[in-house]
C-alpha positions as CSV (number, residue, x, y, z in Angstrom):
1,M,-80.7,-28.5,59.3
2,L,-80.9,-30.5,56.2
3,I,-78.4,-33.4,56.0
4,T,-77.3,-34.0,52.4
5,H,-75.3,-36.7,50.7
6,E,-72.3,-34.3,51.0
7,H,-72.7,-34.1,54.7
8,E,-72.8,-37.9,55.0
9,E,-69.7,-38.2,52.9
10,L,-67.9,-35.8,55.3
11,R,-69.2,-37.8,58.2
12,R,-67.9,-41.1,56.7
13,T,-64.5,-39.6,56.0
14,T,-64.3,-38.3,59.6
15,R,-65.5,-41.5,61.1
16,N,-62.9,-43.5,59.2
17,F,-60.2,-41.2,60.3
18,I,-61.2,-41.5,63.9
19,E,-61.4,-45.3,63.7
20,K,-58.0,-45.7,62.0
21,E,-55.8,-42.8,63.2
22,V,-57.2,-41.9,66.7
23,N,-59.0,-44.6,68.6
24,P,-56.3,-47.3,68.4
25,F,-53.8,-45.0,70.0
26,V,-55.9,-43.2,72.7
27,A,-54.7,-45.3,75.6
28,E,-51.0,-44.7,74.6
29,W,-51.5,-41.0,74.2
30,E,-53.5,-40.7,77.5
31,A,-50.6,-42.4,79.3
32,A,-48.1,-40.1,77.7
33,G,-50.1,-37.0,78.5
34,I,-49.8,-35.8,74.9
35,F,-50.6,-36.8,71.4
36,P,-48.6,-36.2,68.2
37,A,-50.5,-33.1,67.0
38,R,-48.2,-32.4,64.1
39,E,-48.5,-35.8,62.6
40,L,-52.2,-36.1,63.1
41,F,-53.0,-32.6,61.9
42,R,-51.1,-33.1,58.7
43,K,-53.1,-36.2,58.0
44,M,-56.3,-34.2,58.7
45,G,-55.1,-31.4,56.5
46,N,-54.5,-33.8,53.6
47,L,-58.2,-34.9,53.9
48,G,-59.4,-31.3,54.0
49,L,-60.7,-31.6,57.5
50,L,-59.0,-28.5,58.9
51,G,-60.4,-25.9,56.5
52,I,-64.0,-27.0,56.0
53,T,-65.5,-23.5,56.2
54,K,-62.3,-21.5,55.3
55,P,-61.8,-19.7,52.0
56,E,-60.5,-21.7,49.0
57,A,-57.9,-19.0,48.4
58,W,-56.1,-20.2,51.6
59,G,-56.6,-23.9,51.0
60,G,-60.1,-24.3,52.5
61,I,-63.2,-25.9,51.1
62,N,-65.5,-22.9,51.7
63,L,-68.5,-24.9,52.9
64,D,-71.1,-23.5,55.2
65,F,-71.0,-24.1,59.0
66,S,-73.4,-27.0,58.9
67,Y,-70.6,-29.1,57.5
68,E,-68.3,-28.1,60.4
69,V,-71.0,-29.2,62.8
70,V,-71.3,-32.6,61.2
71,F,-67.5,-32.9,61.3
72,A,-67.5,-31.9,65.0
73,E,-70.3,-34.4,65.8
74,E,-68.4,-37.3,64.2
75,M,-65.1,-36.2,66.0
76,G,-67.0,-36.9,69.2
77,S,-66.8,-40.7,68.4
78,A,-63.2,-40.5,69.6
79,L,-62.7,-42.6,72.7
80,C,-61.5,-39.5,74.6
81,G,-62.3,-35.8,74.6
82,S,-58.8,-34.6,74.2
83,I,-58.3,-35.0,70.4
84,P,-61.6,-33.4,69.4
85,M,-60.9,-30.5,71.7
86,A,-57.4,-29.9,70.3
87,V,-58.7,-30.1,66.7
88,G,-61.5,-27.6,67.6
89,V,-58.9,-25.2,68.9
90,Q,-57.2,-25.3,65.5
91,T,-60.4,-25.0,63.4
92,N,-62.9,-23.0,65.4
93,M,-61.0,-21.1,68.1
94,C,-57.7,-19.7,66.9
95,T,-58.5,-19.3,63.2
96,P,-62.1,-17.9,62.6
97,A,-61.1,-14.3,63.2
98,L,-57.9,-14.7,61.2
99,A,-60.0,-16.0,58.3
100,L,-62.6,-13.3,58.5
101,H,-60.6,-10.2,59.5
102,G,-56.9,-11.0,58.9
103,S,-54.9,-9.3,56.2
104,D,-54.0,-11.4,53.1
105,E,-50.4,-11.4,54.3
106,L,-51.3,-12.7,57.7
107,R,-53.6,-15.3,56.2
108,A,-50.9,-16.5,53.8
109,E,-48.4,-16.8,56.6
110,F,-50.6,-18.5,59.3
111,L,-54.0,-19.5,58.1
112,A,-53.0,-21.4,55.0
113,P,-50.5,-23.7,56.9
114,A,-53.0,-24.1,59.7
115,I,-55.5,-25.4,57.1
116,S,-53.0,-27.8,55.6
117,G,-51.9,-29.0,59.0
118,D,-48.4,-27.8,58.6
119,R,-48.7,-25.3,61.5
120,I,-50.4,-25.9,64.8
121,G,-52.4,-23.0,66.3
122,S,-53.5,-22.1,69.8
123,I,-55.8,-19.6,71.2
124,A,-54.4,-17.6,74.2
125,V,-57.3,-15.7,75.9
126,S,-57.8,-17.1,79.5
127,E,-55.6,-15.8,82.3
128,P,-55.2,-16.9,85.9
129,G,-57.6,-14.1,87.0
130,A,-59.7,-13.9,83.9
131,G,-61.3,-17.2,82.7
132,S,-65.0,-16.6,82.0
133,D,-64.5,-12.8,82.4
134,V,-62.8,-12.3,79.1
135,A,-63.0,-8.5,79.4
136,G,-61.0,-8.7,82.6
137,I,-57.7,-9.8,81.0
138,T,-54.6,-7.9,82.0
139,T,-52.1,-9.0,79.3
140,A,-51.1,-5.8,77.5
141,A,-49.6,-4.9,74.1
142,R,-47.9,-1.5,74.0
143,K,-47.0,0.2,70.7
144,D,-43.3,0.7,70.2
145,G,-42.5,2.1,66.7
146,G,-44.0,-0.3,64.2
147,D,-44.2,-3.1,66.8
148,Y,-46.2,-4.3,69.8
149,L,-44.4,-5.1,73.1
150,I,-46.5,-7.8,74.8
151,N,-46.4,-8.5,78.6
152,G,-48.5,-10.8,80.6
153,S,-49.5,-14.5,80.9
154,K,-52.2,-16.8,79.7
155,M,-53.5,-19.9,81.5
156,W,-55.0,-23.3,80.5
157,I,-53.8,-22.9,76.9
158,T,-54.6,-26.0,74.7
159,N,-52.0,-27.1,72.2
160,A,-49.5,-24.8,73.9
161,T,-46.4,-27.0,74.0
162,Q,-46.8,-28.0,70.3
163,A,-48.1,-24.7,68.9
164,D,-46.4,-22.9,66.1
165,F,-48.4,-19.7,66.7
166,F,-50.7,-18.2,69.3
167,C,-53.8,-16.0,68.7
168,V,-53.4,-13.7,71.7
169,L,-56.1,-11.4,73.1
170,A,-54.3,-8.4,74.7
171,N,-55.2,-4.9,75.9
172,T,-53.9,-2.4,73.3
173,G,-55.5,0.7,74.8
174,N,-56.9,2.3,78.0
175,G,-60.5,2.7,76.9
176,H,-63.6,0.8,77.7
177,K,-62.9,-2.9,78.4
178,H,-64.9,-4.0,75.4
179,H,-63.1,-1.6,73.0
180,N,-59.5,-1.6,74.1
181,K,-58.4,-5.1,73.1
182,S,-56.9,-6.6,69.9
183,L,-56.2,-10.1,68.7
184,I,-52.5,-10.5,67.7
185,I,-50.7,-13.5,66.2
186,V,-47.6,-14.3,68.1
187,P,-45.3,-17.0,66.6
188,A,-43.9,-19.6,68.9
189,G,-40.2,-19.1,69.4
190,T,-40.5,-15.3,69.5
191,P,-37.9,-13.9,72.1
192,G,-39.6,-13.4,75.4
193,L,-42.4,-15.9,74.8
194,S,-42.1,-19.0,77.0
195,V,-44.4,-22.0,77.6
196,G,-44.6,-23.7,81.0
197,T,-44.6,-27.4,81.6
198,R,-47.7,-29.4,80.8
199,L,-50.4,-29.0,83.4
200,K,-51.7,-32.1,85.1
201,K,-55.5,-32.2,84.6
202,M,-58.4,-34.2,85.9
203,G,-59.3,-35.1,82.3
204,M,-58.4,-34.3,78.7
205,R,-55.0,-35.9,79.6
206,S,-53.7,-36.5,76.1
207,S,-54.2,-32.8,75.2
208,D,-51.2,-30.7,76.1
209,T,-52.2,-27.7,78.2
210,A,-49.8,-25.2,79.7
211,Q,-49.3,-21.6,80.8
212,V,-47.8,-19.1,78.4
213,F,-45.7,-16.2,79.4
214,F,-45.0,-12.9,77.5
215,D,-42.0,-10.9,78.7
216,H,-41.5,-7.9,76.4
217,V,-42.4,-10.0,73.4
218,R,-42.0,-7.9,70.3
219,V,-44.1,-8.6,67.2
220,P,-44.8,-6.3,64.2
221,Q,-48.2,-4.5,64.3
222,R,-49.0,-6.2,61.0
223,F,-49.5,-9.4,63.1
224,R,-52.7,-7.8,64.5
225,I,-55.9,-9.3,63.2
226,G,-58.2,-6.6,61.8
227,E,-58.7,-3.3,63.5
228,E,-57.1,-2.2,66.7
229,G,-59.6,-2.3,69.6
230,M,-61.9,-4.8,67.9
231,G,-60.4,-7.8,69.6
232,F,-63.1,-8.3,72.1
233,T,-65.8,-8.2,69.3
234,Y,-63.8,-10.6,67.2
235,Q,-63.4,-12.9,70.1
236,M,-67.2,-12.9,70.8
237,E,-67.7,-13.8,67.2
238,Q,-65.3,-16.7,67.5
239,F,-67.1,-17.8,70.7
240,Q,-70.3,-18.5,68.7
241,E,-68.5,-21.0,66.5
242,E,-66.5,-22.4,69.4
243,R,-69.6,-23.0,71.5
244,L,-71.5,-24.6,68.6
245,F,-68.5,-26.8,67.9
246,A,-68.2,-27.7,71.6
247,A,-71.9,-28.6,71.8
248,A,-71.7,-30.7,68.7
249,I,-68.6,-32.8,69.7
250,V,-70.2,-34.1,72.8
251,I,-73.3,-35.6,71.1
252,K,-71.5,-38.8,70.0
253,T,-69.5,-38.9,73.2
254,L,-72.7,-38.9,75.2
255,E,-73.9,-41.7,73.0
256,N,-70.6,-43.5,73.7
257,C,-71.4,-43.3,77.4
258,I,-74.9,-44.7,76.9
259,N,-74.0,-47.4,74.4
260,S,-70.9,-48.6,76.4
261,T,-73.1,-48.8,79.5
262,I,-75.7,-50.8,77.7
263,D,-73.0,-53.3,76.6
264,Y,-71.6,-53.5,80.1
265,T,-74.9,-53.9,82.0
266,R,-76.0,-56.5,79.5
267,E,-72.9,-58.6,80.2
268,R,-72.7,-57.9,84.0
269,S,-74.7,-60.4,85.9
270,V,-76.2,-59.5,89.3
271,Y,-78.1,-62.2,91.3
272,G,-78.0,-64.4,88.3
273,K,-79.5,-61.9,85.9
274,P,-78.1,-59.3,83.5
275,L,-78.0,-55.9,85.2
276,L,-79.7,-54.4,82.2
277,N,-82.8,-56.3,83.1
278,K,-83.5,-53.8,85.8
279,Q,-86.3,-51.5,84.7
280,V,-84.8,-48.5,86.5
281,I,-81.6,-48.8,84.4
282,Q,-83.6,-49.3,81.2
283,F,-85.7,-46.2,81.8
284,Q,-82.7,-44.0,82.8
285,L,-80.7,-45.0,79.7
286,A,-83.8,-44.2,77.6
287,E,-84.1,-40.8,79.3
288,M,-80.4,-40.1,78.6
289,Q,-80.9,-40.9,74.9
290,V,-83.9,-38.6,74.7
291,E,-81.9,-35.8,76.2
292,T,-79.0,-36.4,73.9
293,E,-81.3,-36.3,70.9
294,A,-82.8,-33.0,72.2
295,L,-79.3,-31.6,72.3
296,R,-78.7,-32.7,68.7
297,A,-81.9,-31.0,67.6
298,L,-80.9,-27.7,69.4
299,V,-77.4,-27.8,67.9
300,Y,-78.9,-28.3,64.4
301,Q,-81.4,-25.5,64.9
302,A,-78.7,-23.1,66.1
303,T,-76.5,-24.1,63.2
304,E,-79.3,-23.5,60.7
305,T,-79.8,-20.0,62.3
306,Y,-76.1,-19.3,62.0
307,V,-75.9,-20.4,58.4
308,K,-78.8,-18.1,57.5
309,G,-76.8,-15.2,59.0
310,D,-79.1,-14.5,61.9
311,N,-78.0,-13.7,65.4
312,V,-77.2,-17.1,67.0
313,T,-75.9,-15.9,70.4
314,K,-78.9,-17.1,72.4
315,L,-79.3,-20.4,70.7
316,A,-75.5,-21.1,70.8
317,S,-75.5,-20.3,74.5
318,M,-78.4,-22.6,75.1
319,A,-76.7,-25.4,73.2
320,K,-73.5,-24.9,75.1
321,L,-75.4,-24.9,78.4
322,K,-77.4,-28.0,77.5
323,A,-74.2,-29.8,76.5
324,G,-72.5,-28.8,79.7
325,R,-75.4,-30.0,81.8
326,L,-75.6,-33.4,80.0
327,C,-71.8,-33.9,80.2
328,R,-72.2,-33.7,84.0
329,S,-75.3,-35.9,84.4
330,V,-75.0,-38.6,81.8
331,P,-71.4,-39.8,82.4
332,D,-72.0,-39.7,86.2
333,Q,-75.1,-41.8,86.0
334,C,-73.6,-44.2,83.6
335,L,-70.5,-44.6,85.8
336,Q,-72.9,-45.5,88.7
337,F,-74.3,-48.4,86.6
338,W,-70.7,-49.6,86.0
339,G,-70.2,-49.8,89.7
340,G,-66.6,-50.6,90.9
341,M,-65.4,-51.1,87.3
342,G,-66.5,-47.6,86.5
343,Y,-64.3,-46.3,89.3
344,M,-61.2,-47.8,87.6
345,E,-59.2,-45.4,85.5
346,E,-58.8,-47.9,82.7
347,S,-62.5,-48.1,82.0
348,L,-63.9,-46.1,79.1
349,I,-66.7,-44.6,81.2
350,N,-64.1,-43.3,83.7
351,R,-62.1,-41.5,81.0
352,L,-65.3,-40.0,79.5
353,C,-66.6,-38.9,82.9
354,R,-63.3,-37.1,83.6
355,D,-63.0,-35.6,80.1
356,M,-66.6,-34.4,79.8
357,R,-66.6,-32.5,83.1
358,L,-64.8,-29.7,81.3
359,A,-67.7,-29.0,79.0
360,A,-69.5,-27.1,81.7
361,I,-66.4,-24.9,82.4
362,G,-64.4,-24.3,79.2
363,G,-65.5,-21.9,76.5
364,G,-67.8,-20.1,78.9
365,A,-69.0,-21.7,82.1
366,D,-72.7,-22.7,82.5
367,E,-73.2,-19.7,84.7
368,V,-72.0,-17.4,81.9
369,M,-74.3,-19.1,79.4
370,L,-77.2,-18.5,81.8
371,A,-76.3,-14.8,82.1
372,I,-76.2,-14.4,78.3
373,I,-79.6,-16.1,77.9
374,A,-81.1,-14.1,80.7
375,K,-79.9,-10.8,79.2
376,M,-81.3,-11.8,75.8
377,M,-84.6,-12.7,77.5
378,G,-84.6,-9.1,78.9
379,I,-84.7,-10.3,82.5
380,M,-81.2,-9.3,83.4
381,P,-79.8,-5.8,82.9
382,P,-76.8,-5.4,80.6
383,E,-73.5,-4.3,82.1
């Protein structure tokens, strides 16, 4: 992936935003268990950061996905995982299908204000009994005249308590599980839609997460994105961008783990000498940096493949898997070098260790990525 002057300018704008508008407030937002999404998203919308790859007709910049990856990578310099994740939900989880397949009316009503930061979006796919198994969802949308009546519930929904609309995956037919689903926009405040209290999580604490309930929620069929029955396919398309974004945002976070550990072990004296003088620590930190650079190369290769229009499913799954694995090993090993200070919640490495654990679960667990890769290698039979 060729990095141009334009990529670097986007990187600089994003870095300045993170340093000015995010990092100084992370501790406050973590303690509150929520961040001011509306205020922050509007500022990002004014900078053009929420519509990098979206059509100009709806307020986007219409750049290729390589710019989105550079943006995601720099978002990872935030001193928590919550904000990059919440932004990624807005840009690469709940709006890609809307931008590609939504009607002009739907895009004017929901996509344009999402790009400007005037509306907050959320993706409602996972359910208590269907996390990685997307095809196993039970939420249903039944036709009633010109409307859909939606019943069911969704679990672990990011941005839920502040969202203005939800992009909901629901069963709209009784056919094959891969061909009986549709993506439907449901505005917050629609009668019958309710959002639970914020869930208490191991990490990602400043990102609001909640369960969402649908009790005879009535929305017009014009709120469906694209064709009926194509929701699973559209969601799989969205997953490729989501997984590339998810892999990209952890690169700088991994480097935050490494660099903060270098700083700490250089200052921490053990038996009269800096802890960093230990060769075992030097070698392990070097190994972590090599692995992080390998992840960056894989993400860039996958992005280049995607921009060319080739099938990126295997490479995106590999990048997501590699990211998930490193997000478990690197923070854990770094925390070990911090010792007792790393075990304290107020330390940066403690927060990053808690936040990054989600990378191997959300957006498709490691085991799902392995199954996809194995199928595309021809060593696992398809369903």
